[in-house]
N, C-alpha and C positions, 0 to 999 in steps of 0.2 A: 722254772719256766712260767711265764705269764700266759694264762689260758683264758680265753673267752668261752663261757658256757652258755650256748643257746639253751634257754630255759622255756620249755613248753608250758610249765605251770609251777607254782610254788611247791606243791607236794612232791613232784618228781625231782625238782632241784634240791629239795631238802635232804635227799640221800646223796646226791651227786657232788654238791659243794664240799661236804666234809671228806668224801673219798678223795677228791682232787687235792684238797689241802693236806690230807694224810700222806699223799704221794709227793708232797713238797711243792705243789704249784701255788702260785698267786692266782686268784680267781676274780674275774669280772663276769657278772651275770648279764645276759643279753636277752631281752624280751622282744621278740619279733614274731608276732603271731596274728597277722591279718587274716589267717584262715578262720579265726573264731567268728561265729555267725552273727553275733550282735555286739554293739558297743558296750552294753551293760555287762555281758559275759566277759568281754575283753577286759573291762575295768576291774571286775571282780578278780580275775586271774592275775592281773598286773598287781593289784593290791596285795595278794597273797605272795607273789614273787618278791615284792618289797619287804614283806615281813621276814622272809627267809634271808634276804640280803642283810637286813638289819641284825637278825639273830646271829648270822655268820660273820658279820663285820666285813662284808665285801661290797663293792660298788655294783650298782645296777644301772644299765643303760637300756632304754626302751625306744623302739621305733614307733612312729605314729601309726595309728590304726587306719588301714585302708583295705577294707573287705572288698570293695568294688574292683580294685586292682587285682586282688587275689582271685576273685571270681573270673576275671578276664584272662589272667595269665596262667592260671592253674586249672580251674574247674570246668571252664567252657568246653563243651563237647564230651566231658568225662563225668557228667552228673550221675549217670546210671552205673558207674563202676562200683564194684563191691569194695568193702573195707579191705585193705592190704592189696588193692589193685593199682592200676596205672595212675589214678588221681592221687592216691597217697604217695606213690613214688615221686610224682611231679611236685606235690606239696612239700615233701621232705627236701627236694632239690631247691625249691623256691626259698624256703626258710634258711636252709644251710648256705645258700648263695648269699643271702643277706648277712649271715654270720661271718662268712669268709671275707666279705667286703668290709664289715665293721672291724674284724680282727686286723686286717691290713691297715685300715684307717687309723686305728688306735696304736699300731705298731707293736702288737702283742705277738708272742712266739707261736701260738697255735690256738685252735678252737675245737670244741666238741659239742655234744648235745645231750640233754637229759632225756630225750625221746627213748633212748635205749633201756631205760629203767623199767618201762612198762612191759608187762607180759602180753599186752595187746599189740605190740609193735615188733616187727621182725628186724633185728639188728643188722643182718646182712643187707636188707633192703635200704636201710638208713645209710650204711657205709657206702653202698653203691651210689646212692644219691649224692653223698658228699664228694665222692671221687669225680662224679660227673660235673660238678660245679666248682671244684677246688682250683684256685688259680695260684697254687703254691703257697697258700697261707698256712699250711701245716695242720691238716685235720688229724686229730687224735682219735683213733677208733677205739673208744672206751665202751665196753659193753657193761653198763651199770647194773644189769640184771644179776650179774655174777656176785658172789659173796653176799647173797640175800639182799640185794639192792632194793627190790620192790618191797620186801618185808620191812626193811629199814625206813623206806619212804613212808609207809603207812604209820609206823611207830612215831617217826619224827613229825609228820603232819599232825598226828593226834596230839603230841606234846606241845606243838606250837598253835594248836587250835585252828588249823588251816581249813578253808573251804575246799572240798574235794568234788570236782565235777564228775558227772556221770557219762560224759561223751567226749570224744576227741576234741571237738571244737567247731568243726564245720557243720553246716546244716545237713549235709549228706550222711554224716556219721550217726545221726539220730535214728536212722531207719532200723 
C-alpha cells in the first residue's frame, strides 16, 4: 500500500516511517504545518523532516507556509481554548484535510499522521478529526504511541541529530 504520512515534525516522523515500512507500506512524507507560529520555526521543522526523508529513502512533499490562512480558518475565535481543546481538534482536521487532498491528488492508497506518536496528543481526537474531513481517501488509524513509538522517536531523533521543538507549533501552545 502506498501511504502518505502527514509529518508534524522530523522527530515524530522518525519513528513512524520505519514502522510503516516494516508493515510493508511505501511511504511519502507530507509536511503541511501552517499552524507553526513563525516562518523560521516552520523552516527548521521542514529541514528536520527532510533529514528523516533522506535517511529513510522516502519522498517528501511540502505545502507552502500560510500561517495567516491557518489563523483565519482554525484559530479565529478559539485563541483561548486550552491544549487538547476545540482549537486542537480543528487544527487536526485542517492539517488532515490537506493530507487527504494531497493523498487523492497523488493517487496514493491511504494516509495517516505522525501526530499520534506524541504522548501530548490524544489519538482518539486525531482519529475523529480525520473522519470528519476524510473524503474516501483512506485514512489509516495508526496509533504510533504503541510499541514504544515515542521512545523510539526520541532514540531515532538523537541518532539523526534532529532538532526537537519544545511546543506543538502554534503560538497558543506556548502558554
